[in-house]
MMTF fields as JSON, N, C-alpha, C and O atoms, coordinates in Angstrom:
{
  "mmtfVersion": "1.0.0",
  "mmtfProducer": "UNKNOWN",
  "numBonds": 483,
  "numAtoms": 484,
  "numGroups": 121,
  "numChains": 1,
  "numModels": 1,
  "chainsPerModel": [1],
  "groupsPerChain": [121],
  "chainIdList": ["A"],
  "bondAtomList": [4, 2, 8, 6, 12, 10, 16, 14, 20, 18, 24, 22, 28, 26, 32, 30, 36, 34, 40, 38, 44, 42, 48, 46, 52, 50, 56, 54, 60, 58, 64, 62, 68, 66, 72, 70, 76, 74, 80, 78, 84, 82, 88, 86, 92, 90, 96, 94, 100, 98, 104, 102, 108, 106, 112, 110, 116, 114, 120, 118, 124, 122, 128, 126, 132, 130, 136, 134, 140, 138, 144, 142, 148, 146, 152, 150, 156, 154, 160, 158, 164, 162, 168, 166, 172, 170, 176, 174, 180, 178, 184, 182, 188, 186, 192, 190, 196, 194, 200, 198, 204, 202, 208, 206, 212, 210, 216, 214, 220, 218, 224, 222, 228, 226, 232, 230, 236, 234, 240, 238, 244, 242, 248, 246, 252, 250, 256, 254, 260, 258, 264, 262, 268, 266, 272, 270, 276, 274, 280, 278, 284, 282, 288, 286, 292, 290, 296, 294, 300, 298, 304, 302, 308, 306, 312, 310, 316, 314, 320, 318, 324, 322, 328, 326, 332, 330, 336, 334, 340, 338, 344, 342, 348, 346, 352, 350, 356, 354, 360, 358, 364, 362, 368, 366, 372, 370, 376, 374, 380, 378, 384, 382, 388, 386, 392, 390, 396, 394, 400, 398, 404, 402, 408, 406, 412, 410, 416, 414, 420, 418, 424, 422, 428, 426, 432, 430, 436, 434, 440, 438, 444, 442, 448, 446, 452, 450, 456, 454, 460, 458, 464, 462, 468, 466, 472, 470, 476, 474, 480, 478],
  "bondOrderList": [1, 1, 1, 1, 1, 1, 1, 1, 1, 1, 1, 1, 1, 1, 1, 1, 1, 1, 1, 1, 1, 1, 1, 1, 1, 1, 1, 1, 1, 1, 1, 1, 1, 1, 1, 1, 1, 1, 1, 1, 1, 1, 1, 1, 1, 1, 1, 1, 1, 1, 1, 1, 1, 1, 1, 1, 1, 1, 1, 1, 1, 1, 1, 1, 1, 1, 1, 1, 1, 1, 1, 1, 1, 1, 1, 1, 1, 1, 1, 1, 1, 1, 1, 1, 1, 1, 1, 1, 1, 1, 1, 1, 1, 1, 1, 1, 1, 1, 1, 1, 1, 1, 1, 1, 1, 1, 1, 1, 1, 1, 1, 1, 1, 1, 1, 1, 1, 1, 1, 1],
  "groupList": [{"groupName": "MET", "atomNameList": ["N", "CA", "C", "O"], "elementList": ["N", "C", "C", "O"], "formalChargeList": [0, 0, 0, 0], "bondAtomList": [1, 0, 2, 1, 3, 2], "bondOrderList": [1, 1, 2], "singleLetterCode": "M", "chemCompType": "L-PEPTIDE LINKING"}, {"groupName": "ARG", "atomNameList": ["N", "CA", "C", "O"], "elementList": ["N", "C", "C", "O"], "formalChargeList": [0, 0, 0, 0], "bondAtomList": [1, 0, 2, 1, 3, 2], "bondOrderList": [1, 1, 2], "singleLetterCode": "R", "chemCompType": "L-PEPTIDE LINKING"}, {"groupName": "PRO", "atomNameList": ["N", "CA", "C", "O"], "elementList": ["N", "C", "C", "O"], "formalChargeList": [0, 0, 0, 0], "bondAtomList": [1, 0, 2, 1, 3, 2], "bondOrderList": [1, 1, 2], "singleLetterCode": "P", "chemCompType": "L-PEPTIDE LINKING"}, {"groupName": "SER", "atomNameList": ["N", "CA", "C", "O"], "elementList": ["N", "C", "C", "O"], "formalChargeList": [0, 0, 0, 0], "bondAtomList": [1, 0, 2, 1, 3, 2], "bondOrderList": [1, 1, 2], "singleLetterCode": "S", "chemCompType": "L-PEPTIDE LINKING"}, {"groupName": "VAL", "atomNameList": ["N", "CA", "C", "O"], "elementList": ["N", "C", "C", "O"], "formalChargeList": [0, 0, 0, 0], "bondAtomList": [1, 0, 2, 1, 3, 2], "bondOrderList": [1, 1, 2], "singleLetterCode": "V", "chemCompType": "L-PEPTIDE LINKING"}, {"groupName": "PHE", "atomNameList": ["N", "CA", "C", "O"], "elementList": ["N", "C", "C", "O"], "formalChargeList": [0, 0, 0, 0], "bondAtomList": [1, 0, 2, 1, 3, 2], "bondOrderList": [1, 1, 2], "singleLetterCode": "F", "chemCompType": "L-PEPTIDE LINKING"}, {"groupName": "GLU", "atomNameList": ["N", "CA", "C", "O"], "elementList": ["N", "C", "C", "O"], "formalChargeList": [0, 0, 0, 0], "bondAtomList": [1, 0, 2, 1, 3, 2], "bondOrderList": [1, 1, 2], "singleLetterCode": "E", "chemCompType": "L-PEPTIDE LINKING"}, {"groupName": "TRP", "atomNameList": ["N", "CA", "C", "O"], "elementList": ["N", "C", "C", "O"], "formalChargeList": [0, 0, 0, 0], "bondAtomList": [1, 0, 2, 1, 3, 2], "bondOrderList": [1, 1, 2], "singleLetterCode": "W", "chemCompType": "L-PEPTIDE LINKING"}, {"groupName": "ASN", "atomNameList": ["N", "CA", "C", "O"], "elementList": ["N", "C", "C", "O"], "formalChargeList": [0, 0, 0, 0], "bondAtomList": [1, 0, 2, 1, 3, 2], "bondOrderList": [1, 1, 2], "singleLetterCode": "N", "chemCompType": "L-PEPTIDE LINKING"}, {"groupName": "LYS", "atomNameList": ["N", "CA", "C", "O"], "elementList": ["N", "C", "C", "O"], "formalChargeList": [0, 0, 0, 0], "bondAtomList": [1, 0, 2, 1, 3, 2], "bondOrderList": [1, 1, 2], "singleLetterCode": "K", "chemCompType": "L-PEPTIDE LINKING"}, {"groupName": "ALA", "atomNameList": ["N", "CA", "C", "O"], "elementList": ["N", "C", "C", "O"], "formalChargeList": [0, 0, 0, 0], "bondAtomList": [1, 0, 2, 1, 3, 2], "bondOrderList": [1, 1, 2], "singleLetterCode": "A", "chemCompType": "L-PEPTIDE LINKING"}, {"groupName": "ILE", "atomNameList": ["N", "CA", "C", "O"], "elementList": ["N", "C", "C", "O"], "formalChargeList": [0, 0, 0, 0], "bondAtomList": [1, 0, 2, 1, 3, 2], "bondOrderList": [1, 1, 2], "singleLetterCode": "I", "chemCompType": "L-PEPTIDE LINKING"}, {"groupName": "LEU", "atomNameList": ["N", "CA", "C", "O"], "elementList": ["N", "C", "C", "O"], "formalChargeList": [0, 0, 0, 0], "bondAtomList": [1, 0, 2, 1, 3, 2], "bondOrderList": [1, 1, 2], "singleLetterCode": "L", "chemCompType": "L-PEPTIDE LINKING"}, {"groupName": "THR", "atomNameList": ["N", "CA", "C", "O"], "elementList": ["N", "C", "C", "O"], "formalChargeList": [0, 0, 0, 0], "bondAtomList": [1, 0, 2, 1, 3, 2], "bondOrderList": [1, 1, 2], "singleLetterCode": "T", "chemCompType": "L-PEPTIDE LINKING"}, {"groupName": "CYS", "atomNameList": ["N", "CA", "C", "O"], "elementList": ["N", "C", "C", "O"], "formalChargeList": [0, 0, 0, 0], "bondAtomList": [1, 0, 2, 1, 3, 2], "bondOrderList": [1, 1, 2], "singleLetterCode": "C", "chemCompType": "L-PEPTIDE LINKING"}, {"groupName": "GLN", "atomNameList": ["N", "CA", "C", "O"], "elementList": ["N", "C", "C", "O"], "formalChargeList": [0, 0, 0, 0], "bondAtomList": [1, 0, 2, 1, 3, 2], "bondOrderList": [1, 1, 2], "singleLetterCode": "Q", "chemCompType": "L-PEPTIDE LINKING"}, {"groupName": "TYR", "atomNameList": ["N", "CA", "C", "O"], "elementList": ["N", "C", "C", "O"], "formalChargeList": [0, 0, 0, 0], "bondAtomList": [1, 0, 2, 1, 3, 2], "bondOrderList": [1, 1, 2], "singleLetterCode": "Y", "chemCompType": "L-PEPTIDE LINKING"}, {"groupName": "ASP", "atomNameList": ["N", "CA", "C", "O"], "elementList": ["N", "C", "C", "O"], "formalChargeList": [0, 0, 0, 0], "bondAtomList": [1, 0, 2, 1, 3, 2], "bondOrderList": [1, 1, 2], "singleLetterCode": "D", "chemCompType": "L-PEPTIDE LINKING"}, {"groupName": "HIS", "atomNameList": ["N", "CA", "C", "O"], "elementList": ["N", "C", "C", "O"], "formalChargeList": [0, 0, 0, 0], "bondAtomList": [1, 0, 2, 1, 3, 2], "bondOrderList": [1, 1, 2], "singleLetterCode": "H", "chemCompType": "L-PEPTIDE LINKING"}, {"groupName": "GLY", "atomNameList": ["N", "CA", "C", "O"], "elementList": ["N", "C", "C", "O"], "formalChargeList": [0, 0, 0, 0], "bondAtomList": [1, 0, 2, 1, 3, 2], "bondOrderList": [1, 1, 2], "singleLetterCode": "G", "chemCompType": "PEPTIDE LINKING"}],
  "groupTypeList": [0, 1, 2, 3, 1, 4, 5, 6, 7, 8, 8, 7, 4, 2, 9, 9, 4, 10, 11, 4, 10, 7, 1, 3, 6, 0, 6, 1, 12, 2, 13, 9, 14, 10, 12, 3, 11, 1, 8, 11, 2, 4, 15, 8, 15, 1, 14, 0, 12, 14, 3, 6, 16, 17, 6, 13, 3, 6, 18, 12, 5, 4, 3, 14, 18, 5, 10, 15, 13, 11, 7, 15, 8, 11, 10, 19, 7, 14, 1, 0, 2, 2, 11, 11, 10, 5, 17, 4, 9, 17, 12, 12, 6, 12, 18, 19, 5, 3, 13, 19, 3, 9, 9, 9, 9, 9, 10, 11, 8, 10, 11, 4, 12, 4, 13, 5, 19, 10, 3, 6, 19],
  "groupIdList": [1, 2, 3, 4, 5, 6, 7, 8, 9, 10, 11, 12, 13, 14, 15, 16, 17, 18, 19, 20, 21, 22, 23, 24, 25, 26, 27, 28, 29, 30, 31, 32, 33, 34, 35, 36, 37, 38, 39, 40, 41, 42, 43, 44, 45, 46, 47, 48, 49, 50, 51, 52, 53, 54, 55, 56, 57, 58, 59, 60, 61, 62, 63, 64, 65, 66, 67, 68, 69, 70, 71, 72, 73, 74, 75, 76, 77, 78, 79, 80, 81, 82, 83, 84, 85, 86, 87, 88, 89, 90, 91, 92, 93, 94, 95, 96, 97, 98, 99, 100, 101, 102, 103, 104, 105, 106, 107, 108, 109, 110, 111, 112, 113, 114, 115, 116, 117, 118, 119, 120, 121],
  "secStructList": [7, 7, 7, 1, 1, 7, 7, 7, 7, 7, 6, 6, 1, 7, 2, 2, 2, 2, 2, 2, 2, 2, 2, 2, 2, 6, 6, 7, 1, 7, 7, 2, 2, 2, 2, 2, 2, 6, 6, 7, 7, 7, 1, 7, 7, 5, 7, 6, 6, 6, 1, 1, 1, 5, 7, 7, 2, 2, 0, 0, 0, 0, 0, 1, 2, 2, 2, 2, 2, 2, 2, 2, 2, 2, 2, 2, 2, 6, 6, 7, 7, 7, 7, 7, 7, 1, 1, 2, 2, 2, 2, 2, 2, 4, 4, 4, 6, 1, 7, 1, 7, 2, 2, 2, 2, 2, 2, 2, 2, 2, 2, 2, 2, 2, 2, 2, 2, 2, 2, 2, 7],
  "xCoordList": [49.703, 48.385, 48.342, 48.612, 47.993, 47.701, 46.33, 45.393, 46.076, 44.752, 43.932, 44.5, 42.713, 41.791, 41.658, 41.26, 41.957, 41.83, 43.03, 43.727, 43.193, 44.262, 43.494, 42.328, 44.237, 44.037, 44.068, 45.15, 43.246, 43.02, 43.555, 42.924, 44.608, 45.053, 44.525, 44.303, 44.356, 43.654, 44.702, 44.951, 45.252, 45.921, 45.345, 45.975, 44.102, 43.405, 43.616, 43.213, 44.102, 44.308, 45.739, 46.419, 46.206, 47.514, 47.818, 46.93, 49.061, 49.38, 49.375, 49.179, 49.657, 49.666, 48.144, 47.852, 47.248, 45.762, 45.367, 44.762, 45.743, 45.36, 46.041, 45.44, 47.258, 47.887, 47.008, 46.932, 46.307, 45.534, 44.315, 43.92, 43.875, 42.636, 43.283, 42.725, 44.554, 44.997, 45.288, 44.987, 45.962, 46.457, 45.13, 45.161, 43.934, 42.791, 42.111, 41.477, 42.349, 41.733, 42.6, 42.055, 43.768, 44.74, 44.4, 44.918, 43.715, 43.646, 45.036, 45.477, 45.849, 47.326, 47.416, 48.496, 46.188, 46.311, 46.608, 46.23, 47.228, 47.35, 46.22, 46.18, 45.075, 43.849, 44.19, 45.264, 43.413, 43.42, 43.535, 44.187, 42.986, 42.874, 44.203, 44.839, 44.492, 45.834, 46.92, 47.788, 47.022, 48.159, 48.179, 49.231, 47.019, 46.995, 47.657, 48.754, 47.181, 47.674, 49.197, 49.861, 49.78, 51.344, 51.881, 52.981, 51.102, 51.666, 51.982, 52.942, 51.232, 51.195, 50.363, 49.227, 50.646, 49.638, 48.513, 48.832, 47.303, 46.118, 45.156, 44.696, 44.78, 44.014, 42.579, 42.074, 42.067, 40.696, 40.533, 40.965, 40.022, 39.934, 38.83, 38.645, 37.999, 36.78, 36.849, 37.885, 35.998, 36.085, 35.944, 35.074, 36.754, 36.688, 35.429, 35.199, 34.583, 33.551, 32.504, 31.851, 32.211, 31.049, 31.047, 30.037, 32.249, 32.352, 31.505, 31.237, 31.061, 30.347, 31.024, 30.696, 31.891, 32.619, 34.171, 34.635, 34.951, 36.185, 36.773, 36.277, 37.774, 38.273, 39.418, 40.59, 38.506, 39.249, 39.135, 38.234, 40.059, 39.779, 38.388, 37.695, 37.899, 36.444, 35.426, 34.478, 35.545, 34.585, 34.764, 33.715, 35.801, 36.232, 35.596, 34.966, 35.813, 35.345, 33.936, 33.36, 33.609, 32.288, 31.112, 29.976, 31.552, 30.324, 30.025, 28.921, 30.875, 30.537, 29.239, 29.193, 28.504, 27.381, 27.818, 27.208, 28.972, 29.493, 29.872, 29.393, 30.64, 30.981, 29.962, 29.975, 28.968, 27.876, 26.955, 26.374, 26.933, 26.415, 27.292, 26.731, 28.596, 29.487, 29.059, 28.613, 29.332, 29.104, 27.657, 27.545, 26.478, 25.28, 25.313, 24.72, 26.001, 26.173, 26.959, 26.715, 27.859, 28.698, 27.708, 27.8, 26.944, 26.027, 24.904, 24.616, 24.391, 23.547, 24.23, 23.604, 25.361, 26.21, 26.433, 26.267, 26.773, 27.193, 25.925, 26.026, 24.729, 23.539, 23.557, 23.264, 23.882, 23.996, 23.011, 22.583, 22.563, 21.714, 22.624, 23.853, 21.891, 22.395, 23.595, 23.563, 24.795, 25.861, 25.737, 25.722, 25.628, 25.48, 26.699, 26.804, 27.689, 28.791, 28.833, 28.395, 29.44, 29.623, 30.956, 31.231, 31.96, 33.248, 34.17, 33.646, 35.476, 36.082, 36.224, 36.418, 36.15, 36.326, 35.102, 35.176, 33.99, 32.808, 32.921, 32.447, 33.407, 33.511, 34.569, 34.255, 35.725, 36.864, 36.136, 36.656, 35.191, 34.695, 33.571, 33.144, 33.02, 31.872, 31.823, 30.833, 32.844, 32.742, 32.501, 31.986, 32.854, 32.518, 31.236, 30.95, 30.064, 28.807, 28.069, 27.018, 28.664, 27.937, 27.677, 28.4, 26.834, 26.568, 27.104, 27.249, 27.395, 27.885, 29.203, 29.58, 30.004, 31.173, 32.029, 31.939, 33.195, 34.745, 35.031, 35.382, 34.839, 35.192, 34.65, 35.293, 33.086, 32.302, 32.716, 32.815, 32.971, 33.522, 34.698, 34.866, 35.687, 37.082, 36.684, 37.065, 35.921, 35.586, 35.065, 35.423, 34.116, 33.425, 34.496, 34.512, 35.283, 36.557, 37.612, 38.243, 37.822, 38.436, 38.084, 38.827, 36.729, 35.943, 36.127, 36.546, 35.822, 36.005, 37.297, 37.505, 38.348, 39.799, 40.004, 40.54, 39.568, 39.834, 39.284, 39.926, 38.042, 37.233, 38.131, 38.246, 38.743, 39.733, 40.923, 41.449, 41.337, 42.311, 42.064, 42.794, 40.853, 40.516, 40.138, 40.297, 39.676, 39.33, 40.474, 40.459, 41.63, 43.13, 43.603, 44.198, 43.448, 44.11, 43.54, 43.864],
  "yCoordList": [-157.249, -156.872, -155.523, -154.689, -155.215, -153.999, -153.471, -154.183, -152.01, -151.609, -151.578, -151.654, -151.479, -151.654, -150.358, -150.242, -149.267, -147.826, -146.905, -147.284, -145.796, -144.893, -144.182, -143.816, -144.004, -143.391, -141.963, -141.55, -141.173, -139.729, -138.935, -138.914, -138.293, -137.71, -136.193, -135.455, -135.809, -134.54, -133.663, -134.01, -132.602, -131.748, -130.763, -129.817, -131.083, -130.333, -131.38, -131.026, -132.47, -133.493, -133.887, -134.213, -133.86, -134.342, -135.589, -136.44, -135.832, -137.012, -138.166, -139.262, -137.936, -139.35, -139.611, -140.796, -138.843, -139.152, -139.969, -141.039, -139.398, -139.88, -141.362, -142.327, -141.469, -142.691, -143.858, -144.985, -143.404, -144.462, -145.11, -146.275, -143.982, -144.553, -145.362, -146.366, -144.825, -145.612, -146.908, -147.791, -147.244, -148.524, -149.347, -150.576, -148.648, -149.519, -150.021, -151.071, -149.06, -149.627, -150.9, -151.864, -150.901, -151.933, -153.067, -154.13, -153.141, -154.145, -154.246, -155.388, -153.189, -153.147, -152.418, -151.998, -152.285, -151.842, -152.923, -154.067, -152.669, -153.851, -154.097, -153.976, -154.521, -155.171, -156.464, -156.99, -156.991, -158.131, -159.334, -160.314, -159.331, -160.333, -160.261, -161.247, -159.024, -158.8, -159.217, -159.839, -158.913, -159.408, -161.049, -161.684, -161.594, -163.068, -163.448, -163.991, -163.259, -163.678, -163.566, -164.377, -162.495, -162.405, -163.039, -162.7, -164.052, -165.015, -164.169, -164.427, -163.255, -162.558, -162.78, -162.358, -163.532, -164.081, -162.988, -161.984, -163.27, -162.589, -163.498, -164.469, -163.119, -164.078, -164.066, -165.131, -162.988, -162.797, -162.028, -160.875, -162.446, -161.821, -160.991, -160.301, -160.872, -160.113, -158.565, -158.059, -157.873, -156.484, -155.99, -156.501, -155.058, -154.589, -153.672, -153.363, -153.195, -152.347, -153.215, -153.169, -154.17, -154.62, -156.138, -156.603, -156.849, -158.311, -159.275, -160.376, -158.827, -159.643, -160.294, -161.344, -159.469, -159.881, -159.784, -159.112, -160.533, -160.384, -159.073, -158.58, -158.372, -157.122, -157.056, -157.429, -156.399, -156.22, -154.753, -154.109, -154.041, -152.669, -152.502, -151.691, -153.157, -153.065, -153.103, -152.321, -154.108, -154.23, -152.932, -152.488, -152.387, -151.261, -150.031, -149.178, -150.012, -148.701, -148.57, -147.548, -149.836, -149.993, -150.838, -150.42, -151.948, -152.705, -152.682, -153.003, -152.363, -152.282, -151.3, -150.208, -151.603, -150.778, -149.358, -148.308, -149.516, -148.157, -147.42, -146.298, -147.909, -147.103, -146.641, -145.456, -147.336, -146.941, -145.697, -144.835, -145.768, -144.823, -143.354, -142.298, -143.528, -142.55, -141.789, -140.648, -142.785, -142.176, -141.621, -140.63, -142.091, -141.255, -140.029, -139.03, -140.06, -138.508, -137.532, -136.326, -138.074, -137.255, -136.796, -135.695, -137.742, -137.28, -136.288, -135.323, -136.413, -135.506, -134.228, -133.197, -134.17, -132.834, -132.19, -130.977, -132.901, -132.49, -132.164, -131.713, -132.43, -132.309, -133.133, -132.7, -134.276, -135.293, -136.364, -136.606, -137.097, -138.176, -139.254, -139.191, -140.206, -141.216, -141.662, -141.558, -142.215, -142.887, -144.28, -144.845, -145.01, -146.214, -146.982, -146.942, -147.731, -148.22, -149.647, -150.128, -150.471, -151.813, -152.319, -153.444, -151.157, -151.429, -149.953, -148.844, -150.147, -149.019, -148.263, -147.049, -148.832, -148.135, -147.082, -145.943, -147.741, -146.694, -145.601, -144.503, -145.741, -144.519, -143.407, -142.239, -143.969, -143.151, -142.712, -141.678, -143.153, -142.646, -141.697, -141.019, -141.615, -140.909, -139.324, -138.91, -138.69, -137.332, -137.296, -136.333, -138.267, -138.371, -138.336, -137.828, -138.918, -139.012, -137.691, -137.345, -136.99, -135.974, -134.634, -134.499, -133.885, -132.966, -131.554, -131.397, -130.537, -129.337, -129.152, -129.864, -127.949, -127.662, -128.276, -129.006, -128.257, -129.006, -128.789, -129.704, -127.531, -127.167, -128.133, -128.681, -128.204, -129.154, -130.545, -131.158, -131.064, -132.363, -132.703, -133.796, -131.686, -131.824, -131.891, -132.925, -130.967, -130.903, -132.232, -132.758, -132.876, -134.122, -135.291, -136.099, -135.211, -136.261, -135.911, -136.848, -134.814, -134.476, -134.99, -135.467, -134.767, -135.185, -136.636, -137.071, -137.501, -139.062, -139.284, -139.888, -138.792, -139.133, -138.775, -139.555, -137.647, -137.291, -138.456, -138.9, -138.899, -139.524, -140.933, -141.446, -141.552, -142.775, -142.59, -143.479, -141.217, -140.834, -140.959, -141.47, -140.367, -140.184, -141.594, -141.816, -142.604, -144.048, -144.655, -145.526, -144.302, -144.846, -144.232, -144.954, -143.164, -142.401, -142.792, -142.357],
  "zCoordList": [7.944, 7.375, 7.112, 7.976, 5.878, 5.201, 5.32, 4.959, 5.904, 6.074, 4.814, 3.724, 4.902, 3.7, 3.171, 2.012, 3.908, 3.454, 4.024, 4.966, 3.443, 4.134, 5.122, 4.977, 6.162, 7.392, 7.196, 6.778, 7.371, 7.343, 8.431, 9.487, 8.319, 9.529, 9.79, 8.83, 10.976, 11.102, 12.003, 13.158, 11.46, 12.153, 13.18, 13.653, 13.465, 14.682, 15.757, 16.865, 15.691, 16.793, 16.959, 15.987, 18.184, 18.532, 17.793, 17.74, 17.162, 16.666, 17.376, 16.85, 18.991, 19.686, 19.791, 19.955, 19.737, 19.903, 18.62, 18.686, 17.495, 16.057, 16.077, 15.605, 16.621, 16.492, 17.126, 16.638, 18.363, 19.088, 18.122, 18.09, 17.372, 16.39, 15.108, 14.664, 14.526, 13.619, 13.937, 13.133, 15.242, 15.602, 16.114, 16.068, 16.614, 16.677, 15.428, 15.322, 14.444, 13.041, 12.679, 12.141, 12.935, 12.412, 13.436, 13.094, 14.534, 15.745, 16.225, 16.355, 16.529, 16.944, 18.36, 18.775, 19.107, 20.454, 21.461, 21.21, 22.539, 23.636, 24.38, 25.605, 23.513, 24.388, 24.962, 24.669, 25.712, 26.388, 25.356, 25.717, 24.175, 23.192, 22.31, 21.937, 22.059, 21.417, 22.031, 21.418, 23.395, 24.291, 24.37, 24.302, 24.504, 24.611, 23.392, 23.524, 22.159, 20.87, 20.816, 20.17, 21.539, 21.433, 22.586, 23.022, 23.191, 24.323, 25.552, 26.277, 25.743, 27.013, 27.868, 27.653, 29.157, 29.984, 30.481, 31.119, 30.152, 30.518, 31.148, 30.548, 32.623, 33.354, 32.488, 32.13, 32.234, 31.962, 30.575, 30.588, 29.48, 28.168, 28.228, 27.226, 29.201, 29.153, 29.144, 29.576, 28.761, 28.631, 30.179, 30.883, 30.658, 31.925, 32.146, 33.316, 31.167, 31.381, 31.571, 32.613, 30.509, 30.365, 30.981, 31.51, 30.865, 31.186, 30.506, 30.986, 29.317, 28.663, 27.175, 26.621, 26.82, 25.568, 25.835, 26.756, 24.925, 24.997, 24.601, 23.588, 25.217, 24.847, 23.576, 23.519, 22.581, 21.546, 21.136, 21.673, 20.11, 19.807, 19.382, 19.997, 18.421, 17.965, 18.999, 18.927, 20.154, 21.026, 22.03, 22.496, 22.345, 23.187, 22.514, 23.14, 21.182, 20.772, 19.927, 19.553, 19.77, 18.905, 19.594, 19.819, 19.844, 20.308, 21.942, 22.382, 22.6, 24.191, 24.458, 23.893, 25.078, 25.261, 25.781, 25.579, 26.477, 27.254, 25.98, 25.814, 25.112, 23.666, 23.117, 22.786, 22.907, 22.098, 22.841, 22.181, 24.34, 25.09, 24.696, 24.404, 24.754, 24.463, 23.144, 23.029, 22.141, 20.67, 20.59, 19.869, 21.219, 21.086, 21.797, 21.39, 22.874, 23.532, 22.649, 22.644, 21.942, 21.393, 19.874, 19.332, 19.476, 18.324, 18.903, 18.196, 19.863, 20.527, 20.737, 20.493, 21.134, 21.507, 20.135, 20.006, 19.19, 17.867, 16.979, 15.838, 17.602, 16.658, 15.504, 14.389, 15.723, 14.468, 14.621, 15.749, 13.507, 13.839, 14.698, 14.716, 15.375, 16.037, 15.272, 14.046, 15.945, 15.293, 15.376, 16.469, 14.088, 14.01, 13.34, 12.114, 14.162, 13.566, 13.81, 14.855, 12.708, 13.004, 13.25, 13.667, 12.882, 13.083, 13.275, 13.171, 13.542, 13.759, 12.473, 12.545, 11.342, 10.121, 9.949, 9.49, 10.423, 10.187, 11.235, 10.941, 12.25, 13.052, 12.193, 11.966, 11.825, 11.402, 9.975, 9.556, 9.202, 8.079, 8.297, 7.363, 9.636, 9.934, 9.211, 8.608, 9.363, 8.76, 7.27, 6.701, 6.745, 5.127, 4.803, 3.719, 5.743, 5.624, 6.053, 5.513, 7.03, 7.434, 6.386, 5.399, 6.62, 5.795, 6.327, 7.539, 5.433, 5.998, 5.295, 4.365, 5.906, 5.294, 5.543, 6.53, 4.793, 5.081, 6.693, 7.438, 7.072, 8.351, 9.485, 10.381, 9.165, 10.029, 10.1, 11.163, 8.879, 8.601, 9.19, 9.732, 9.115, 9.899, 11.268, 11.817, 12.114, 13.452, 13.834, 14.888, 12.907, 13.239, 13.449, 14.378, 12.504, 12.448, 13.537, 14.025, 13.901, 15.056, 16.455, 17.312, 16.473, 17.669, 17.822, 18.895, 16.745, 16.813, 17.238, 18.29, 16.421, 16.938, 18.499, 19.286, 18.81, 20.278, 21.204, 22.156, 20.83, 21.7, 21.764, 22.877, 20.675, 20.689, 21.556, 22.225, 21.472, 22.477, 23.974, 24.822, 24.114, 25.563, 25.951, 27.152, 25.234, 25.855, 26.179, 27.049, 25.548, 25.943, 27.168, 27.968, 27.399, 28.666, 29.664, 30.77]
}
């Protein structure tokens, strides 16, 4: 599967952290659903955080109400408007829609990528 866009790497973020975001965009993280698709036995595919939906990268980073709370807290901390995302791609392109200098946009991109990495750790 070929990604619909080119992943934008950020040298302010450790490569291993950015790789988590890159793999998430391609739905290549070892989530419960991904493991199940690869015939690895998983007893329950539900999200461990909310237990409401199946655990996919998109759910973990975008749809889960725990993830949405984190993104809203980040928006407040960065003094940005609320973050509204429908998929992982929206989060990874967030810096492109923000106003300000290139440095501010790069910082926003770094914060998003680090948040992906922190979620996996």
